[in-house]
C-alpha positions in Angstrom: 0.0 0.0 0.0 1.6 3.3 -1.1 2.2 6.0 1.5 1.2 9.7 1.0 4.2 12.0 0.4 6.5 9.2 -0.6 8.0 8.9 -4.1 8.5 5.5 -5.6 10.9 4.4 -8.3 9.7 2.7 -11.5 10.9 -0.7 -10.2 9.1 -0.3 -6.8 6.0 1.0 -8.5 5.9 -2.0 -10.7 6.3 -4.3 -7.7 3.6 -2.5 -5.7 1.1 -2.4 -8.5 1.9 -5.7 -10.1 2.0 -3.9 -13.5 5.0 -4.4 -15.7 7.5 -1.6 -16.2 6.7 -1.6 -19.9 2.9 -1.2 -19.3 3.6 1.6 -16.8 5.6 3.5 -19.4 2.9 2.9 -22.0 0.3 4.4 -19.6 2.6 7.4 -19.1 3.2 8.0 -22.8 -0.6 7.8 -23.3 -1.0 10.6 -20.8 -2.9 8.6 -18.3 -0.5 9.1 -15.5 2.3 11.7 -15.0 5.4 10.6 -13.2 7.7 13.0 -11.5 11.0 13.3 -13.3 14.0 14.3 -11.4 16.7 16.3 -13.3 19.4 16.1 -14.4 19.3 12.4 -15.0 15.6 12.0 -15.7 14.9 9.6 -12.9 11.2 8.7 -13.0 9.3 8.5 -9.7 5.6 8.0 -8.8 3.5 9.4 -6.0 0.8 7.4 -4.1 -1.8 9.1 -6.3 0.0 8.0 -9.5 0.1 4.5 -8.1 -3.7 4.5 -7.5 -4.2 5.9 -11.1 -2.0 3.1 -12.5 -4.1 0.5 -10.7 -7.3 2.1 -12.1 -6.0 2.2 -15.6 -4.8 -1.4 -15.4 -8.2 -2.5 -14.0 -10.1 -0.8 -16.8 -7.8 -2.4 -19.4 -7.8 -5.9 -18.0 -11.3 -6.3 -16.5 -13.3 -4.1 -18.9 -11.1 -4.5 -21.9 -11.0 -0.7 -22.6 -8.5 0.8 -25.0 -6.2 3.5 -23.7 -7.9 6.1 -25.8 -11.2 5.3 -24.1 -9.6 5.4 -20.7 -8.1 8.8 -21.5 -11.5 10.1 -22.6 -13.1 8.8 -19.3 -10.4 10.5 -17.3 -10.7 13.8 -19.2 -14.5 13.7 -18.8 -14.2 13.1 -15.0 -11.7 16.0 -14.7 -14.1 18.2 -16.6 -17.0 17.2 -14.3 -14.9 18.0 -11.3 -13.9 21.4 -12.7 -17.6 22.2 -13.4 -18.7 21.1 -9.9 -16.0 23.4 -8.4 -17.2 26.3 -10.6 -20.8 25.7 -9.6 -19.8 25.7 -5.9 -17.9 28.9 -6.4 -20.8 30.6 -8.1 -23.3 29.4 -5.4 -21.1 31.0 -2.8 -21.3 34.5 -4.3 
């Protein structure tokens, strides 16, 4: 179980999630999860939130057989709904 505030390497993330390093990098390239990249060597690390996202993506791919483009669309729609909810809360508070 990932801990808040801790950064995990690609190898540790793969071990924690049970997702291959290759799949994790595919999910990153598809824009489904954003790793932290430490300069100057480009070391890739993941937060607890990124690990939960990776698990969600892998679940949607393996259990529901969704393609990455559909998962990206779902994530984008969810983010838009959250943005609109925040906007409505703000407007109601005026």
